C-alpha positions as CSV (number, residue, x, y, z in Angstrom):
1,M,25.5,205.8,142.0
2,K,24.4,209.4,141.2
3,P,21.1,210.4,142.9
4,F,18.4,212.2,140.8
5,E,17.8,215.9,141.7
6,S,14.6,217.1,139.8
7,F,11.2,217.1,141.1
8,L,10.7,213.8,139.8
9,N,13.5,212.1,141.8
10,N,11.4,209.9,143.9
11,E,9.5,208.5,141.1
12,L,12.6,207.9,139.2
13,E,14.4,206.1,142.1
14,N,11.2,204.0,142.4
15,F,11.3,203.1,138.6
16,I,14.8,202.0,139.1
17,V,13.7,199.8,142.0
18,Y,10.9,198.4,139.7
19,R,13.1,197.8,136.7
20,K,15.9,195.7,138.9
21,G,12.9,193.7,140.2
22,L,12.2,192.6,136.8
23,G,15.9,191.6,136.2
24,Y,17.4,194.7,134.5
25,K,20.7,196.0,135.1
26,E,20.5,199.4,136.9
27,K,23.8,201.1,135.7
28,L,22.7,201.9,131.8
29,I,19.3,203.0,132.6
30,R,20.3,205.3,135.4
31,S,23.0,206.7,133.3
32,R,20.4,207.7,130.7
33,L,17.7,208.8,133.2
34,V,20.4,211.1,135.0
35,I,20.7,213.0,131.6
36,F,16.8,213.5,131.7
37,D,16.7,214.5,135.4
38,K,19.5,217.1,134.8
39,Y,17.5,218.6,131.7
40,V,14.2,218.6,133.9
41,K,16.0,220.2,136.8
42,K,17.3,223.1,134.5
43,Q,13.5,224.0,133.5
44,A,11.8,227.0,134.8
45,D,8.3,225.5,134.7
46,P,8.3,221.8,135.7
47,S,4.9,221.2,134.3
48,S,6.5,221.3,130.8
49,V,7.7,217.7,131.2
50,W,4.2,216.6,130.1
51,N,4.3,218.6,127.0
52,P,5.6,216.6,123.8
53,D,7.5,219.7,122.7
54,F,9.6,219.6,125.8
55,Y,11.2,216.2,124.3
56,L,11.7,217.8,121.0
57,A,14.0,220.1,122.5
58,F,15.4,217.5,124.9
59,R,16.4,215.4,121.9
60,K,18.4,218.2,120.4
61,E,20.1,218.9,123.9
62,V,21.3,215.3,124.5
63,G,23.4,216.0,121.1
64,E,24.9,212.5,120.7
65,E,24.8,209.9,118.0
66,P,21.2,209.3,116.9
67,S,21.3,205.5,118.2
68,T,22.5,206.9,121.7
69,V,19.7,209.6,121.8
70,N,17.1,207.0,120.9
71,I,18.3,204.8,123.9
72,T,17.9,207.9,126.3
73,L,14.3,208.5,124.8
74,S,13.4,204.9,125.2
75,A,14.4,205.0,128.9
76,V,12.4,208.1,129.5
77,R,9.4,206.7,127.5
78,C,9.4,203.6,129.5
79,F,9.7,205.7,132.7
80,F,6.4,207.4,132.0
81,E,4.8,204.0,130.9
82,Y,5.6,203.1,134.6
83,L,3.8,206.4,135.9
84,K,0.8,205.6,133.6
85,R,0.3,202.1,134.8
86,K,0.2,203.7,138.4
87,D,-2.2,206.4,137.3
88,P,-4.1,205.6,134.2
89,L,-5.3,209.3,133.7
90,L,-1.7,210.4,132.9
91,N,-0.5,210.5,129.4
92,N,2.7,209.3,128.1
93,P,4.3,212.6,126.5
94,L,6.7,210.7,124.5
95,K,4.1,208.5,122.9
96,D,4.2,210.5,119.6
97,V,7.8,211.7,119.9
98,P,9.8,209.9,117.1
99,N,13.2,208.5,117.5
100,L,16.0,210.0,115.2
101,Q,16.8,208.2,112.2
102,R,19.9,206.0,112.8
103,R,23.0,206.8,110.9
104,P,24.7,203.8,109.1
105,F,27.7,202.8,111.2
106,V,30.9,201.6,109.9
107,P,33.4,200.2,112.8
108,F,37.0,200.7,112.6
109,V,38.5,197.3,111.6
110,F,42.0,196.3,112.5
111,S,44.0,194.3,109.8
112,P,45.8,191.0,111.1
113,E,48.9,192.9,110.8
114,Q,47.7,195.7,113.0
115,V,46.3,193.5,115.6
116,D,49.8,191.6,115.9
117,M,51.5,195.2,116.3
118,L,49.1,196.4,118.8
119,L,49.7,193.3,121.0
120,D,53.5,193.4,120.3
121,V,53.7,197.0,121.6
122,I,51.4,196.2,124.9
123,C,53.5,193.1,125.4
124,G,56.7,195.0,125.2
125,R,55.4,197.5,127.7
126,I,55.2,195.0,130.6
127,R,57.4,196.1,133.4
128,R,59.4,193.5,135.1
129,H,61.1,195.5,137.9
130,T,58.6,194.9,140.7
131,Q,56.2,192.0,141.4
132,R,53.2,194.3,141.7
133,V,53.5,196.1,138.2
134,F,54.7,193.0,136.6
135,L,51.6,191.1,137.1
136,K,49.4,193.9,136.6
137,D,51.0,194.7,133.3
138,F,50.8,191.0,132.3
139,S,47.3,191.0,133.3
140,E,46.4,194.1,131.1
141,Y,48.3,192.4,128.2
142,L,46.2,189.2,128.4
143,V,42.8,191.0,128.6
144,I,43.5,192.7,125.3
145,L,45.0,189.4,123.9
146,L,41.5,187.9,124.7
147,L,39.7,190.7,123.0
148,A,41.7,190.3,119.9
149,R,42.1,186.5,119.7
150,C,38.7,185.5,121.0
151,G,36.4,188.5,120.3
152,L,35.4,188.9,124.0
153,R,33.5,192.2,125.2
154,I,35.8,194.1,127.4
155,S,33.8,193.3,130.5
156,E,34.3,189.4,130.0
157,P,37.8,188.9,130.7
158,L,37.8,191.5,133.5
159,R,35.0,189.5,135.4
160,L,36.8,186.0,135.0
161,K,37.6,184.1,138.1
162,L,40.5,182.0,138.5
163,A,38.3,178.8,138.2
164,D,36.6,180.1,135.1
165,Y,40.1,179.3,133.1
166,R,40.2,175.5,132.6
167,P,43.9,174.8,131.6
168,D,43.3,171.1,130.7
169,E,40.5,171.9,128.4
170,K,42.0,175.2,127.3
171,T,38.6,176.8,127.7
172,I,37.0,179.8,129.7
173,Y,33.8,179.8,131.4
174,I,32.0,183.3,130.7
175,E,29.1,183.6,133.1
176,K,26.1,185.9,132.6
177,T,27.4,188.7,130.8
178,K,25.2,190.7,128.0
179,F,21.9,189.0,127.6
180,S,22.6,187.0,130.6
181,K,24.1,184.4,128.8
182,D,26.5,181.8,130.0
183,R,28.9,180.1,127.7
184,L,32.1,178.0,127.8
185,I,34.5,178.6,124.8
186,P,37.7,177.0,123.6
187,I,40.5,179.6,123.4
188,P,43.6,179.3,121.0
189,L,46.4,177.1,122.1
190,S,48.8,180.2,121.9
191,V,46.5,182.3,124.2
192,A,46.3,179.4,126.6
193,R,50.2,179.0,126.9
194,Q,50.4,182.7,127.8
195,I,47.7,182.4,130.5
196,D,49.6,179.3,131.6
197,N,52.7,181.3,131.9
198,Y,51.1,184.1,133.7
199,L,49.6,181.8,136.3
200,S,53.0,180.2,136.9
201,C,54.5,183.5,137.6
202,R,51.5,184.6,139.7
203,A,51.9,181.5,141.9
204,A,55.8,182.1,142.2
205,L,55.5,185.8,143.1
206,I,52.5,185.7,145.4
207,E,52.6,183.4,148.5
208,H,49.2,183.8,149.8
209,D,47.2,184.5,146.7
210,I,43.6,185.5,147.9
211,N,42.6,187.4,144.8
212,P,39.8,185.3,143.2
213,Y,40.1,187.0,139.8
214,L,41.9,185.5,137.0
215,F,43.4,189.0,136.0
216,I,44.6,191.2,138.8
217,G,44.9,194.7,139.3
218,G,46.1,194.4,142.8
219,L,46.5,191.9,145.7
220,Q,42.7,191.8,146.1
221,K,41.3,193.7,142.9
222,R,40.6,193.0,139.5
223,L,41.5,195.1,136.7
224,G,39.2,198.1,135.7
225,D,37.6,198.9,132.4
226,Q,39.2,202.4,132.3
227,R,42.9,201.3,132.8
228,I,42.3,198.6,129.9
229,R,41.2,201.6,127.6
230,V,44.0,203.7,128.5
231,V,46.6,201.0,127.7
232,F,44.7,200.3,124.5
233,H,44.5,203.9,123.3
234,S,48.2,204.5,124.2
235,A,49.2,201.5,122.0
236,V,47.2,202.6,119.0
237,Q,48.7,205.9,119.1
238,Q,52.2,204.4,119.3
239,I,51.5,202.3,116.2
240,G,50.0,205.3,114.4
241,I,46.4,204.2,113.7
242,D,44.6,206.5,116.0
243,S,42.2,207.8,113.4
244,P,39.4,210.0,114.5
245,R,35.7,209.2,114.3
246,K,34.1,210.8,111.2
247,V,30.6,211.6,110.1
248,I,30.6,211.7,106.2
249,G,27.3,212.3,104.6
250,D,24.8,210.4,106.7
251,T,27.4,207.6,107.7
252,T,29.5,207.4,110.8
253,F,32.9,206.0,110.5
254,G,34.1,204.7,114.0
255,K,37.5,205.3,115.5
256,P,39.5,202.3,117.1
257,T,38.2,201.2,120.5
258,P,38.6,198.0,122.4
259,H,35.4,196.9,120.8
260,S,36.8,197.3,117.4
261,L,38.8,194.1,118.2
262,R,35.7,192.3,118.7
263,H,34.5,193.6,115.3
264,S,37.8,192.6,113.6
265,F,37.6,189.1,115.2
266,A,34.1,188.4,113.8
267,I,35.1,189.6,110.2
268,Y,38.3,187.8,109.9
269,T,37.0,184.6,111.4
270,L,34.2,184.5,108.8
271,K,36.6,185.5,106.2
272,S,39.0,182.9,106.9
273,A,36.0,180.2,107.1
274,I,34.9,181.2,103.7
275,A,38.4,180.8,102.6
276,R,38.3,177.1,103.8
277,K,35.1,176.8,101.5
278,Q,32.5,176.9,104.5
279,T,29.4,178.7,103.9
280,S,28.4,181.7,105.8
281,Q,25.1,180.2,106.7
282,N,26.8,177.3,108.4
283,V,29.6,179.5,110.2
284,L,27.4,182.4,111.5
285,P,25.2,180.5,114.2
286,V,28.4,178.9,115.6
287,L,30.3,182.3,115.5
288,A,27.2,184.0,117.3
289,A,27.2,181.2,120.0
290,Y,31.0,181.6,120.4
291,M,30.5,185.5,120.7
292,G,27.5,185.2,123.2
293,H,25.0,186.6,120.9
294,V,21.4,185.5,121.3
295,K,20.7,185.3,117.5
296,Y,23.2,185.2,114.6
297,Q,21.7,188.4,113.1
298,Y,23.3,190.3,115.9
299,T,26.6,188.9,114.7
300,M,25.9,190.0,111.1
301,E,25.8,193.6,112.4
302,Y,29.4,193.2,113.0
303,L,30.1,192.2,109.4
304,R,29.5,195.7,107.8
305,V,32.6,195.5,105.6
306,V,34.6,192.5,104.3
307,D,38.1,193.6,106.0
308,A,40.2,196.5,106.9
309,E,41.2,197.4,103.3
310,S,37.6,197.7,102.2
311,R,36.8,199.7,105.1
312,T,39.6,202.1,104.2
313,R,38.3,202.1,100.4
314,L,34.7,203.1,101.6
315,L,36.0,205.8,103.8
316,N,38.1,207.3,101.2
317,F,35.5,207.0,98.8
318,A,32.9,208.9,101.0
319,D,35.5,211.6,101.6
320,I,36.0,212.2,97.9
321,L,32.1,212.4,97.4
322,R,32.1,214.9,100.4
323,K,34.9,217.2,99.1
324,K,33.3,217.1,95.5
325,S,29.9,218.0,97.2
326,C,31.6,221.1,98.8
327,D,33.1,222.4,95.9
């Protein structure tokens, strides 16, 4: 983990320890506080951190999406509340610093045909000339298959252990991911067959298999998040849908990411259920539980558009309005 380097470094480290003691994960909050720490280190006058104007300038310096800026401000605000509890005479300088207004976000949505194309490309890249690369490539394909067909978060298949897949039941057990939730979910038979095939190959190729992970990146390693992203983006480019992120007016249209497969899964699962005459009120709580959301309202955040075609129409319409306003 990257250490803090400003004059607040000791207090920041103590705050991290405090938050971990409350059950929070260190990685995200540390990454946000490192941004703050770097900015503090650059200042000629350290006492300026107690001035609210400092954070108006800092807010601009972060220069990311409003939602990301707000997360950073929230982490810093929480840090100063921690200091204030230790010394009641201190003021929280972010108390009256407002968050940025969030832009509406429209995620990229794959059509079912595009998902099939993406998976075909990745499957076609599985190299068979050596044991090591074959199992690694096969694992990469299956991770992305689970993102597409089961709407998993990218971290979830990467952390699966061998015992988490239950071949007799065709289920996988997902332990303590986001919101610290556990869940046991059924997977499509077509996906289960591919995992069974992979496990048969693995048993035949590795004589003494001591890797506890379901999907392997090496003899004793699991796959890494970054490798999955590289494979995904390479396949997206190959099928010609690598559209860039766009900000049109006050709306952000997202680019394809592995998480887009989760969005697409949610959208088309709901659409398919409605086509079978099921009501969204009945489907959403079940879908939320399957996807690991604490509340089905979180699942509704994924349903910004009806399908890939409606997103394209919305993007084109926004682009037309933008061009007219520039004329």
